[in-house]
C-alpha positions as CSV (number, residue, x, y, z in Angstrom):
1,M,-32.9,-19.9,16.8
2,S,-29.4,-20.2,17.2
3,R,-26.5,-17.3,16.8
4,V,-23.8,-19.2,14.9
5,L,-20.4,-17.9,13.8
6,V,-18.9,-19.1,10.7
7,A,-15.3,-18.5,10.2
8,R,-13.3,-17.8,6.9
9,L,-10.3,-16.0,7.7
10,D,-8.4,-15.6,4.3
11,S,-8.9,-13.9,1.1
12,M,-12.0,-12.3,-0.9
13,G,-12.2,-15.1,-3.2
14,D,-12.1,-17.8,-0.3
15,V,-14.9,-15.8,1.2
16,L,-16.9,-15.8,-1.8
17,L,-16.5,-19.4,-2.3
18,S,-17.9,-20.2,1.2
19,G,-21.3,-18.5,0.4
20,P,-23.3,-21.7,-0.3
21,A,-22.0,-23.0,3.1
22,L,-23.2,-19.8,4.8
23,R,-26.6,-20.1,3.3
24,A,-26.9,-23.5,4.6
25,V,-26.1,-22.4,8.3
26,A,-28.5,-19.3,7.6
27,N,-31.3,-20.7,5.9
28,G,-31.1,-24.5,5.9
29,S,-32.8,-27.0,8.4
30,R,-31.2,-29.1,10.8
31,P,-32.4,-32.6,12.0
32,D,-34.3,-31.3,14.8
33,G,-36.3,-29.1,12.5
34,S,-34.9,-25.8,14.0
35,R,-33.9,-23.1,11.7
36,P,-30.8,-21.0,12.8
37,N,-30.9,-17.6,10.9
38,D,-28.6,-15.5,12.8
39,V,-25.1,-15.9,11.2
40,V,-22.0,-14.0,12.3
41,L,-19.2,-14.4,9.6
42,L,-15.7,-14.0,11.2
43,C,-13.4,-13.0,8.3
44,G,-10.0,-11.5,7.7
45,P,-9.4,-8.0,6.5
46,E,-8.9,-9.2,2.7
47,G,-12.4,-11.0,3.0
48,A,-14.4,-8.1,4.6
49,A,-15.8,-6.5,1.4
50,A,-16.9,-9.8,-0.1
51,A,-18.3,-10.9,3.2
52,E,-20.6,-7.9,3.3
53,M,-22.3,-9.1,-0.1
54,L,-23.1,-12.6,0.9
55,P,-26.7,-13.6,1.5
56,G,-27.6,-15.1,5.0
57,V,-25.0,-13.2,6.9
58,T,-26.4,-11.2,9.9
59,Q,-23.1,-9.5,11.0
60,V,-19.5,-9.5,9.7
61,H,-16.7,-9.5,12.2
62,T,-13.1,-8.6,10.9
63,W,-10.2,-10.0,12.5
64,A,-6.6,-10.3,11.5
65,S,-5.5,-13.9,12.2
66,P,-1.9,-14.2,13.1
67,W,-1.8,-17.5,11.3
68,I,-3.5,-16.8,8.2
69,V,-2.9,-12.9,7.3
70,N,0.3,-12.3,5.4
71,P,2.2,-10.3,6.8
72,A,1.0,-11.7,10.0
73,P,0.1,-9.7,13.0
74,P,1.9,-10.4,16.1
75,A,0.0,-13.1,18.3
76,T,-0.2,-11.1,21.3
77,T,-2.7,-11.4,24.2
78,E,-4.4,-7.9,22.9
79,V,-5.0,-9.6,19.5
80,T,-6.4,-12.8,20.9
81,D,-8.3,-11.2,23.7
82,A,-9.9,-8.9,21.2
83,L,-11.6,-12.0,19.5
84,I,-12.5,-14.0,22.8
85,N,-14.2,-10.9,24.0
86,F,-16.1,-10.3,20.9
87,V,-17.3,-13.8,20.9
88,R,-18.4,-13.8,24.5
89,S,-20.2,-10.6,24.1
90,S,-22.0,-11.6,21.2
91,R,-23.5,-14.9,22.9
92,I,-22.1,-17.2,20.5
93,Q,-22.7,-21.0,21.5
94,E,-21.6,-22.8,18.2
95,A,-19.3,-22.1,15.4
96,V,-18.3,-23.8,11.9
97,I,-14.8,-23.2,11.0
98,L,-14.1,-23.2,7.0
99,T,-10.7,-24.1,6.0
100,S,-8.7,-25.0,2.9
101,F,-6.7,-28.3,2.9
102,H,-3.4,-26.3,3.9
103,Q,-5.1,-24.7,6.9
104,S,-5.9,-26.1,10.5
105,P,-9.0,-25.0,12.2
106,L,-7.3,-25.8,15.8
107,P,-5.8,-22.6,16.6
108,L,-9.2,-20.8,16.2
109,A,-11.1,-23.6,17.7
110,L,-8.8,-23.1,20.9
111,L,-9.8,-19.3,20.9
112,L,-13.3,-20.1,20.6
113,R,-13.3,-22.7,23.2
114,L,-11.8,-20.2,25.7
115,A,-14.7,-17.7,24.8
116,G,-17.1,-20.5,25.9
117,V,-18.3,-21.6,22.4
118,R,-20.1,-25.1,23.2
119,K,-20.1,-26.6,19.7
120,I,-17.3,-26.5,17.1
121,T,-17.3,-28.0,13.7
122,G,-14.2,-28.3,11.5
123,A,-12.3,-30.4,9.3
124,S,-8.8,-31.3,10.6
125,T,-6.0,-33.9,9.5
126,D,-4.4,-33.5,12.9
127,Y,-5.8,-34.9,16.3
128,A,-8.2,-32.1,17.6
129,G,-8.7,-33.5,21.2
130,S,-11.2,-31.5,22.9
131,L,-11.2,-28.6,20.5
132,L,-13.7,-29.8,17.8
133,D,-16.9,-31.5,18.7
134,V,-17.5,-32.4,15.2
135,R,-14.3,-33.5,13.1
136,L,-14.3,-34.3,9.8
137,K,-10.9,-36.1,8.5
138,P,-10.0,-35.0,5.0
139,G,-9.1,-37.9,2.8
140,E,-11.3,-40.2,4.9
141,D,-14.7,-38.2,5.5
142,F,-14.4,-36.3,2.1
143,P,-12.0,-36.2,-0.8
144,E,-9.6,-33.5,-1.0
145,D,-10.0,-32.9,-4.7
146,Q,-13.2,-31.3,-5.1
147,P,-14.2,-27.7,-5.5
148,E,-13.6,-25.5,-2.2
149,T,-17.3,-24.6,-2.2
150,V,-18.1,-28.5,-2.1
151,R,-15.7,-28.8,0.8
152,A,-17.2,-25.9,2.6
153,L,-20.7,-27.3,2.3
154,T,-19.5,-30.7,3.4
155,I,-18.1,-28.9,6.7
156,A,-21.4,-27.2,7.1
157,E,-23.4,-30.4,6.5
158,A,-21.2,-32.1,9.4
159,G,-22.3,-29.5,11.7
160,G,-26.1,-30.1,10.9
161,Y,-26.8,-27.6,8.2
162,V,-28.0,-28.4,4.8
163,L,-29.1,-26.2,2.0
164,P,-32.8,-25.4,1.8
165,N,-34.8,-27.1,-1.0
166,G,-34.5,-25.0,-4.2
167,D,-31.0,-23.7,-3.5
168,D,-28.9,-24.9,-6.2
169,G,-25.4,-24.3,-4.1
170,K,-23.9,-22.0,-6.7
171,L,-22.0,-18.8,-5.7
172,R,-24.2,-15.8,-5.0
173,I,-24.1,-12.2,-3.8
174,T,-26.7,-9.6,-2.8
175,P,-27.3,-6.8,-5.7
176,G,-26.0,-3.5,-4.7
177,L,-26.3,0.0,-5.9
178,D,-24.2,1.7,-8.5
179,P,-24.3,5.5,-7.3
180,E,-21.7,6.6,-10.0
181,G,-23.9,5.0,-12.8
182,V,-21.0,3.0,-14.3
183,V,-22.7,0.1,-14.9
184,D,-25.9,1.8,-16.7
185,E,-23.4,3.7,-18.8
186,L,-21.8,0.8,-19.9
187,A,-24.9,-1.1,-20.6
188,E,-26.1,1.9,-22.7
189,E,-23.1,1.5,-25.2
190,G,-23.9,-2.1,-25.8
191,P,-22.4,-5.6,-25.0
192,Y,-18.6,-5.8,-23.7
193,I,-16.1,-8.2,-22.5
194,V,-14.2,-7.6,-19.3
195,V,-10.5,-8.2,-19.3
196,H,-9.2,-8.1,-15.6
197,P,-5.4,-8.5,-15.8
198,G,-4.2,-7.9,-12.2
199,A,-3.5,-10.8,-9.9
200,A,-2.7,-10.9,-6.0
201,A,0.3,-13.1,-6.4
202,P,2.8,-12.7,-9.4
203,A,2.8,-16.5,-10.0
204,R,-0.7,-16.4,-11.2
205,A,-0.4,-13.2,-13.4
206,W,-0.3,-13.5,-17.1
207,P,2.1,-11.1,-18.7
208,A,0.8,-7.6,-19.2
209,L,1.8,-7.3,-23.0
210,H,-0.1,-10.8,-23.5
211,H,-3.4,-8.8,-22.1
212,A,-2.9,-6.0,-24.3
213,A,-2.5,-8.0,-27.3
214,T,-5.8,-9.9,-26.4
215,V,-7.5,-6.7,-26.0
216,E,-6.5,-5.4,-29.4
217,L,-7.6,-8.9,-31.1
218,L,-11.0,-8.6,-29.2
219,E,-11.4,-5.2,-30.6
220,A,-10.4,-6.4,-33.9
221,Y,-13.3,-9.0,-33.7
222,G,-15.8,-6.5,-33.2
223,H,-16.1,-6.8,-29.2
224,R,-16.1,-3.8,-26.8
225,V,-13.5,-4.3,-24.1
226,V,-13.6,-3.1,-20.6
227,V,-10.5,-3.3,-18.4
228,T,-10.8,-3.6,-14.6
229,G,-8.4,-3.4,-11.6
230,G,-7.8,-2.2,-8.2
231,P,-6.5,1.0,-7.0
232,G,-2.7,-0.3,-7.3
233,E,-3.2,-1.5,-10.8
234,T,-3.9,1.6,-12.5
235,S,-0.6,1.6,-14.4
236,L,-1.3,-2.0,-15.5
237,T,-4.7,-1.2,-16.6
238,A,-3.6,1.7,-18.7
239,T,-1.2,-0.6,-20.6
240,V,-3.8,-3.4,-21.3
241,A,-6.6,-1.0,-22.1
242,G,-4.5,1.0,-24.6
243,P,-5.9,3.8,-26.7
244,S,-9.5,2.4,-27.2
245,A,-10.7,0.2,-24.5
246,R,-12.6,1.6,-21.6
247,N,-10.3,1.5,-18.4
248,L,-11.9,1.5,-15.1
249,G,-8.6,0.5,-13.3
250,G,-9.0,1.9,-9.6
251,G,-12.3,3.3,-10.5
252,T,-14.6,0.7,-8.7
253,N,-15.3,-0.5,-5.3
254,L,-16.2,-4.3,-5.2
255,R,-20.0,-3.9,-5.4
256,T,-19.5,-1.6,-8.4
257,L,-16.9,-4.3,-9.9
258,A,-19.5,-7.0,-9.2
259,A,-22.2,-5.2,-11.3
260,V,-19.7,-4.5,-14.1
261,L,-18.7,-8.2,-14.1
262,A,-22.5,-8.9,-14.0
263,G,-23.0,-7.1,-17.4
264,A,-20.3,-8.5,-19.2
265,A,-20.7,-11.3,-21.8
266,V,-17.4,-12.9,-20.7
267,V,-14.8,-12.2,-18.1
268,V,-11.2,-12.7,-18.8
269,T,-8.9,-13.3,-15.7
270,G,-6.7,-15.1,-13.9
271,N,-6.9,-17.3,-10.7
272,T,-8.0,-14.5,-8.5
273,G,-10.7,-13.0,-6.7
274,P,-12.5,-11.4,-9.4
275,A,-12.7,-14.9,-11.1
276,H,-15.0,-16.1,-8.1
277,L,-16.9,-12.8,-8.1
278,A,-17.5,-13.4,-11.9
279,A,-18.9,-16.7,-11.0
280,A,-21.1,-15.3,-8.1
281,V,-22.7,-13.1,-10.5
282,G,-23.1,-15.8,-13.1
283,T,-20.8,-14.7,-15.8
284,P,-19.0,-17.1,-18.1
285,V,-15.1,-17.0,-17.3
286,V,-11.8,-17.4,-19.3
287,C,-9.4,-18.2,-16.7
288,L,-5.8,-17.9,-17.1
289,F,-4.9,-20.5,-14.3
290,A,-1.5,-21.0,-12.9
291,P,-1.4,-24.7,-11.3
292,V,0.4,-23.5,-8.2
293,V,-2.9,-24.6,-6.7
294,P,-5.3,-27.2,-8.0
295,A,-7.7,-26.2,-10.7
296,I,-10.2,-28.8,-9.4
297,R,-10.4,-27.0,-6.1
298,W,-10.0,-23.2,-7.1
299,A,-11.3,-22.8,-10.5
300,P,-14.5,-20.6,-10.9
301,Y,-17.3,-22.6,-9.7
302,G,-20.6,-23.1,-11.2
303,V,-20.2,-21.1,-14.4
304,P,-19.3,-21.8,-18.0
305,L,-15.6,-21.9,-17.9
306,E,-12.7,-21.9,-20.2
307,L,-9.4,-22.9,-18.3
308,L,-6.3,-22.1,-19.9
309,G,-2.6,-22.9,-18.8
310,D,-0.5,-26.0,-18.3
311,Q,-1.9,-27.8,-15.4
312,E,1.0,-30.1,-15.5
313,A,3.8,-27.5,-15.3
314,A,6.7,-27.8,-12.9
315,C,5.1,-25.2,-10.6
316,K,2.2,-27.5,-10.2
317,N,0.9,-27.5,-6.3
318,S,3.9,-25.6,-5.2
319,R,1.6,-22.8,-3.8
320,A,4.2,-20.4,-4.9
321,R,3.6,-16.5,-4.8
322,V,6.3,-15.9,-7.3
323,C,6.9,-18.3,-10.0
324,P,9.8,-20.6,-9.5
325,V,10.4,-21.6,-13.1
326,P,12.2,-19.2,-15.2
327,G,10.0,-17.5,-17.9
328,H,6.6,-18.5,-16.1
329,P,6.0,-21.1,-18.7
330,C,2.8,-22.4,-17.3
331,L,1.0,-19.2,-18.3
332,S,3.4,-17.5,-20.8
333,S,3.0,-20.1,-23.2
334,V,-0.7,-19.4,-23.6
335,T,-1.1,-16.9,-26.6
336,P,-3.7,-13.9,-27.0
337,E,-5.2,-16.0,-29.9
338,Q,-5.8,-18.8,-27.6
339,V,-7.7,-16.5,-25.2
340,V,-9.6,-15.0,-28.1
341,E,-10.8,-18.5,-29.3
342,A,-11.8,-19.4,-25.8
343,V,-13.9,-16.1,-25.4
344,E,-15.7,-17.0,-28.7
345,R,-16.3,-20.5,-27.7
346,L,-18.0,-19.3,-24.4
347,L,-20.1,-16.8,-26.4
348,G,-21.0,-19.7,-28.6
349,G,-22.1,-21.6,-25.3
350,V,-19.6,-24.4,-25.8
351,S,-16.9,-25.1,-23.2
352,S,-13.9,-27.2,-24.6
353,L,-13.4,-30.9,-23.8
354,S,-9.9,-29.9,-22.4
355,T,-11.3,-27.6,-19.7
356,R,-13.5,-30.2,-18.5
357,R,-10.9,-32.7,-18.3
358,K,-8.7,-30.1,-16.3
359,V,-11.5,-29.2,-13.8
360,W,-13.6,-32.4,-13.6
361,K,-11.4,-35.6,-13.3
362,P,-12.9,-38.5,-15.0
């Protein structure tokens, strides 16, 4: 039995997408037959709440990485020593570093090596020298155009960990309590559609009035609508909910939001953390996806999906946080009527051919 650190230092959605890889490390078997089940998840402040919900994680340690967190904390001796001292005191001998294509595992690998970690696995385009014991080369050892969840599983497998028999490799969270009774109340009132209009980056946000018009159309079709959002999005959710939809903006923590999404028939959202949270609870998603990052990598994974938005727009692969094209045409061109049609398709159990072509390349 080993104590293994798994690192995913960025956002809530990225942590959720790493869930299957964490289960592989926690519960899967190694070639020598041993079963390490003591997993320390190292994550950033934005991912901590999601990390607490992932099966297989023994301990969550939050650390603000100077090369990941935005705005970045200073790279001081105090900041780096805090991590090194934690790793040393935790008796961690092995680490698996999970990264996306634009991130390097090497800065963290250096700190872990200084902390005495003996075996480190990661994927690095750059020469890793003595920093990685197991190094995967993106583009050679695995293709870059694949879901982030599969990428993370590939890194874990290179470190010697595979999912146990019977694990389907989909996203998953542990169920939580709803002390305020929000979910029970919603369930008593009948089926509902969730509309989550907020996004961490403006480039990934569909216009608020488009969301509001969609809510009106869904209600005209006979659907009950619940609008969700974070504490800083109450004005947005009030606008979108209008006079008749249920407005939960600012009224749920992440666990309660997960339960609300789990109870929905369909979730309408952008390319943002709650899209992956919906996938983790198995709810179909209509995703208004700006192509600033590739859908094949970051679309909601493992659930029925409708992907809307021009994936060949000028902002494609720009990783822009603010849309670089006047008018935000990749998303503003999507109409409320198209969103409602996508909801109806998912309710009918059929995803469109156009979505399959956008997300899964032939």
